[in-house]
Every structure is written in structure tokens, then in C-alpha cells.
N, C-alpha and C positions, 0 to 999 in steps of 0.2 A: 340401871337395867340389870336384871339377874342374868347369870350365865346361862340358865336354861332357855331364856327367851332368845338368846343369840343363836342357839342351835338351829332354830327354825329359819333364820335369815341367812345362814351360811349356804353358799352355792356348792352343791356336791357334784361329784364327777359321775357322769353316765357313760359307760363304755359304748363306743359306736356300734359294735356288733357283739352282743353277749355270746360268750362261749363258755359252757359249763365246765370245760376242761381248763379254763384259764382262771387261776385264783384271783387275778386282778380284774376280772371282768364279770363279777358275780353279784353286782348290785341290782336292786329292783328299779322300777320305773322312777321312783323318787330319788334314787341315789342313796337311799338308806336301807340298811338291812339289819334286822335285830341280831344282837350278839348275846346269846344265852351265856350265863355264867360258866357253864361247863365247857364252853369253847375257849375260855381264857386259860392261860397258864398250862398249856398242853406241851407234851414233849416235842411236838413238831416245831415249836418256837425256838428251841435251843440251837439248832443249826443256823438259824437266822442270827441269833445273838453272837455265835462264834464267827460268822461271816462279817458282821459289823465290827467285831473286835479285831479281826484280821485287817480290815480296811483302815481302821483307826490306828492300828499298829504301824502301818506304813504312812498314812496321810499325816496324822498329827505327830507321829514319831519323827518324821522328817522336818516338820515345822518347828517342833520343840528342840531339835538338834541343830537348827540353823546357827545357833551360837557358836558351834565348832567351825562351821564354814566361815562365819563372820570373823572369827579369830584368825584364821589363816589368810583371809582376804585382807584383813587389817595389817597383818604382818608383812604382806606383800605390798602394802601401801597403795592398794587399788583406790581407796577413797576414805573419807572420814568415817568415824563410828556412826554418826547420825545418818549419813547417806547409806551406809551398808545396812543399818537397821531398817531403813525404808524398804529395802529389797525383801527382807524377811517379813516385814509388816504387810507389804502388798500381797504376798502369797497367802497370808492369813486373813487379810481383810476382804478378799474377793468373795469368799464363802458367804459371810453375812450380807454383803452388798448385793449379791445375786440371788439371795434366798427366795424371794418372791418369784423371780424368773425361773429358778430351778423347780419351784412348786408347780408352775404351769407346765414345765417339761414333764414332770411326773404325771400330771393329769393327762398329758397327750400320749406318753409311751410307757408309763409305769415305772416302778422303782428299779427293777432289774436293768432295764435298758439304759436308764439314766445313770446308774452306777457304772455300767459298762463303759459308756462314753467318757465318764469322768476318769475311770482307770486308765484309759488310753492316753488322755491328755496329761494326767498326773505323771505317769512314767516318762512321757515325751518331754515334759518340762524339765524334769531332773536329768534326763539323759542328755538333752541338748545343752544344759548348763555346763556340761563338761567341756564344751568348746567356747564358753563365754567368760571364763574367769579373768580375762585380761581387759574386759570392756564393761564399764558400768551400764551403759544402755542395753547391751546384750544380756547382762545378768537380770536387769529389770524385765526384759521380754521373756526369758526362759524360766529362771528360778522364781521370778515374781509373777508375771501375768499368765504364762502358759501353765505352770504348776498350779497357780491359784485358781484358774478356771477348772482344772481337773479336780482340785480340792473341793470347790463349790458343788460340783456335780455328784461327788461321792459322799459329801458330808450329810446332807439332809436325809437321803435314804438310810444311811447307816445309823444316824442319830434317832430317827423316828420310827422306823419299821419295827424294831424290837418292842416298843411300847404298844404297838397294835396287837401283839401276841400275848402280852402279860398285863395283869391287873394287880393281883395280890403280891407278885414278885417283881413288880415293875422296877422298883428301885435297885434291886439286885441285878436284874437283867441289864438295865441301863448302865449300872456301875461296871459290869463286866465288859460291855462294849467300850465305854470310855477308858476302862482300865487298860485296854489294848494300847491306847496312846501312851500311857506312862511306861508300860513294858517296852514298847517299840522305841520310845525316846531313849530309854536307858541303854538298850542293846545297840541302837544305832549310834548313840553318842560315843560309846566306848569303841565299838568296831570301826566307826568312821575315823576316829583319831589314829588308830592302828593302821587302817587302810591307807590313809593319807601319808603316813610315814613310809609305807612300803611302795605305794604306787604314784603318789602325788595327788593333789586335789582334783585335777581334771579327770583322771581315770577313775577315781573314787566316786565322783558324781555320776559317771556313766554306769558304773556297776550298780549304784543305788537305783538308777532309772530302770535298769533291767530287772532288778529285784522287785521294784514296785509293780511292774507288769506281771511278773510271775506270781505274785501274791494277790493283787487286787482284781485281776481279770477273772480268775476262778471264783473268788469270793463274791463278786457281783452277781453270779448266777443264783446264789442262795438268798439274795436280798429281795424277798417277795412278801407281799402282805397276805394275811390269812383270808380264807374265803368269807365273803360278806363284809370285809373291812378293807377291801382293796381300793387303792387310789382315793381314799377319803381325804383329799387335800382340798380345802376350801380356798376360794379366792379371798381377796382383801375383804375383811368384815368391818365395814365402816362403823357399825354399831359399837365395836370395841372402843372406839375413840371417846365414847361417853362413859366408859367403865373405869372407875378410879383405880381398881386393882391392876388393870392393864397398864395404866399410866405409870404406876409405881414399878411394875416389872420392866417396862420399857426403859425407864430411867436407871433402873438397877443394871440392866445390861449395858447401857450407855456408859455408866461410870465405872462399874466393876471391871470391865475389860481393859481399861487404860493401864492398870498396874499388872495385869496377869502375865504378860509376856516380858516384863522387865527382868525378873530373876533368870529365866532361861537364856535370855539374850545377853545380859550383862555379867552374869556370874562367871563365865570363863574368862572374860576380860579382867574382871576384878581380881580373881584368884591369881592370874599370871602377873598382874601389877604388884602383887605382894611378894613376888620372887618365887612363887611356886610353879612347877613345871606344867606345861599344857596337858601332859598325860594325867597328872593328878586332877587338874581342872576338869578334864573330860570325865574322870571317875566321880568327882563330886556332882557334876551335872547329871551323870547317870543315876547317882543316888537320889537326887531331886526328882528325877523322872520315875524311879521305882517307888519312891514315897508318894508321888502323884498317882501312880497306879493303885497303890494300897488305899489311898484316900478316896479314889473314885469308887472302889468296890466297898470299902468299909462304910463310907458315908451313905451309899445307896442301901446297904444292908441295915444300917442304923435307922435310916428313914423308914424302911419297911417294918422293922421289928420294935423300935423303941421310941424315937423322938418324933417321927413324922417328917415330911420333906421340908416344910418351912423352918421348923426348929433346927433341922440339920443344916440348912443353908446358913442360918445365923451363926452356928458353931463354925462352919467352914470359913466364912468370911472373917470372923473374929480371929481365928488362928492365923490366917494370912496377914491381917493387919498387925497383930501383936508380934509375929515373927519378923515382919519387915521393919517395924518401928523400934522394937526393943532388942532385937538380936543382930540383924544384919549390919546396922550402922556401927556396931562395935566388934564385929567379927574379924579379928586380925590374926587368928590362930586356926590351925587345921581343925581342932576340936569344935570350936564355935562355928566354923564354916559348915561342917558336917551336920551339927545340930540344927543350924538354920535351914540347910537344904532339906532335911527330913521333915521338920515342922512345917515349913512353907510349902513343900511339895504335897504333903497330905491335905492341907487346906485348899490349895489351888486345884488339886484333882477333884475335890468334892464339889466345887462350884460347877464344873462342866457336867458332871454326871447327875447332879441334883436339879439343874435348870429344867430339863424336860419333865421331871417328876413333880416339881413345884407347879409348873404350868398345868400338868394333868390333875393336880389337886385343886387348883383354883378354877379351871374351866372344864367343859365337858370333854370326855375322852375322844370322841369322834372329831373334835376340832383341833386336836393336838398338833398335827403336822402344819396346818395352815397358820395357827397362832404362833407356833415356834418360828415359822418363816417370817411373820410380821415382826415378832420381837427381836429376832436375830439381826434385822436390818440396822438396829441401833448399835450393834456390836462393831460395825465397820469403823467407827471413829476411834474407838479404843484400840482395835486391832491394828489400824493403820498409823495412828499417831502416838499411841502409848509409849512404845519403846523409843521411837525417834525423839520424843520430848525428853525422855530420860537421857538419851544420848546428847542432846543439845545442852541440857543442864550439866552433864559431865564435862563437855568441852568448855563450857563457860567457866568452870572451876579448875581448869588446868589439864583436862584430858586424862588419858589412861596412865600418864606418868605422874599424875598429881597425888597418888596414894589414896588412903582411906578418906581424907578430908574432901577430896574432889568428888568422891562417889556418894558421900552421905546425903547431900541435898536431893539427889535422885532417889535414894532409898526413902527419904521422908515424903517425897512427892507421891511415891507409890503407896506407902502405908496410909497416908491421910485420905486418899481417895477410897481405899478399901473400907475405912471406918464410915465414910459417908454412905457406902453401899449397905453396910450393916443397918444403918438407920432406916433405909428404904425397905429392907426386908422386915424389920421390926414393925413398920407401919402396916405392911400387908398382913402380918401376923395378928396385930391388934384388930384389924378390920374383920378378920376371919374368926378370931377367938380371943377373948380378953382374959380368960383364966390363965394364970401364970404357968401352971404345971400341966396344962392340957397338951395332948399330943396333936400337933397340927402339921 
């Protein structure tokens, strides 16, 4: 079935009481409103992009910096690496798991209110984790479940609203939003290590919770859809289950997310196992995150200007796979570790910023939030199990004291799954365009 025919079957959102002053309540009786080309790529969309960037700075920045928290919890012998990885994985996995539920909340209250509720829970989870560092169950509840619920509520509005404002510069706009995650991760990783040295882990987590409220609550105010495209979040579109491209993208998300959190979670542990200080480990993780920010923006710009979104996704995943398989397993010096962090970070950043753009290239623009919600449900398995599986592989080979040889199987596990993902994107590309040098 063609993607155009699916548009007519999607269930649109009709505001209960239209209000011309409410940009999220300006749909017509069918829930559809024409969007002239001149209404796209306007200057009013850039504050929305910056707001999404700020939310991702905090939300994904904290998730990607969990490796620093995990390092100190492991030093305190709170639990095994695999168990501690589950805490971080839970906070990341709730967002894709609850994506369809969050889409329904957006239908009911709008993007802004949804993001506001998420900001409250996000800060609360991080703040209360400051009292939970001596208890594994308490860490699962606070750092895992409570923070994860807030992350789920802020993620979908921040990830999709900018795409409702931009068409020609969609890749760049989305790249800037996701770039906030890389910049936030880098800044938080370095500052968190210094903060822990000065105040202790417990106080550091409370400070991060307060900072999350200070940044995300004001940013949520600006996360609004443009007039005529407000709350265009469709319900589950069962017709997509008969679309082969949707199947491939669904499996892409399922498989590609397994290895994505392995580097930021294991890199600090691996670096310190080589006898390098935790401060240097935090610096290299910050470098990975900065490279991720660069990759999110550069890959998005490249998708707009040169390669197209699908080709850019192939490049992004290939860089991840090559760096994980060919560099990391042999990185036993500071130079190689930095080289790996930069290369892998650029590729990893590209995946997240390109996914909404790829979906927008394959399916109709108006269906983007709903389709992203459906596709991201498959991410939950990789988010929740990807890093813990790497942790179990590490423990089976001797644990953190086993040196490079103990870590190598975990690295090969991550890299091999990435190359499977490359094959899936190549399949989508061939279905869309068979010319080798075509921009897709």
C-alpha cells in the first residue's frame, strides 16, 4: 500500500473547543489543515528548535552521562556492572516503551503541557536519586522509573515538534535538537565528575535534579506546534503493518539500539580498567558526547544538502560499526581511545538525529509523530537490554579486572549488530531508489 493511501486512514486530532488563539487548536473539522509551502521554515520555528535542544541537553545528557554515575556506584560495590547497567537502561527504555501512550497524552493536552509534566518528573527522579545511592531498589525507582517516566514525556514533543515547523531545513533543525544531547552529555560528564569529587555522589545528583527543573520547565513553554499542524498525532495505523518499508524501519530500530548505549556506559569502566584515572575517563566520555553532538548536526546538514536522509543513515551506521569492530577492541592507548571516541560519537549522534528525517522521507509529513511513536516502541528492547547484555558478556570473561581481553567480546557484539542494521537501511534505500549515486 502506498504511503499516500495511509494518510487517509490515520485518525487525526480534533480539539474539543477550537480557539483561534491556541496554536494547538486550529484544525478544521476533518482534523486536517492545508500547510502552504510558505508556512514552513519560518523564523518562528527556531525558538522551538532551541527549546527542544535545551530539553535534550538535560534529558539525554543525563542518560548518556549515567556511565559516570555507574562508575562510582561500581566503585562503592553497590551491585554488579550488569545490574547497574539495568538502572541506566530502564531510564532510557521507558521513553520508547511509552511512546504510544505519550502520543495519546499529546492528543489530549498538547505538546507543551506534556513536556511540562515530563520536566517535573525528570527533575524529581534525578533529585530523589540523591537519597537512593545505597539501595539498588531505590535507584531503580528514582534514577530508573521516575526519571524514565519524565524522559518519556519530554522526548516525543522535543523530538517531533521541530519537524512540524521545517521541511527544507528539517535535517538541520532536527540535528540541532539532538545535538543538544551531545553537548549536554559532554558538559554533564565533565562537571559531574568534578562535582562528585567536591560534594559526593548524593549531593551531585540532587544538584542535577534542580538544574533539570531550571532548564526543562521554561523550555517546555516553547514546545508548541505551528498553526494548522497542531496535535497532528495519529493513533496506531494498522495499515502500516502491511508496509514493507515500515517493517524494515521497525527492525532497524529494534536492532540498532542494542549497541548504541554500550560505548557511553562501558567506556568509563574500560578506561579505568587500563589504569587511567576516572577524571581522564570522564574527559574521553565528554569527547564522545561532543563528537555525538557534532555528528547529530553534521549528519542532519549533510542529509539536507548532499546525501539525503537514507544515505546519511547508512554512513552513520557504517561509521559506528567500523569504529566498534576495528578500533575499540584494540584501543589500549590514550590516542586510540580518543580516536575511537570521536569516530564512534559522530556516527552514534547521526543515528538519532536522522531517524525522524528518514521517517519523514519515507512517509507523509503529517503522520511523522504518530509513526515515530509506533517505530520507537521497538527501541525499548535495545535500550533496556543492550548495555546489560554487554555487561553480562564482560562479567563472563572476567569482569572489569580482566583487561582488554575481557571487554573485546562485548565490543564485537555491539559492532556486529550495527552492521546488521546497515543491511536493513540498505534494503529501504533499494526499495526507494536503485540508482547507486542518487540522493535519497
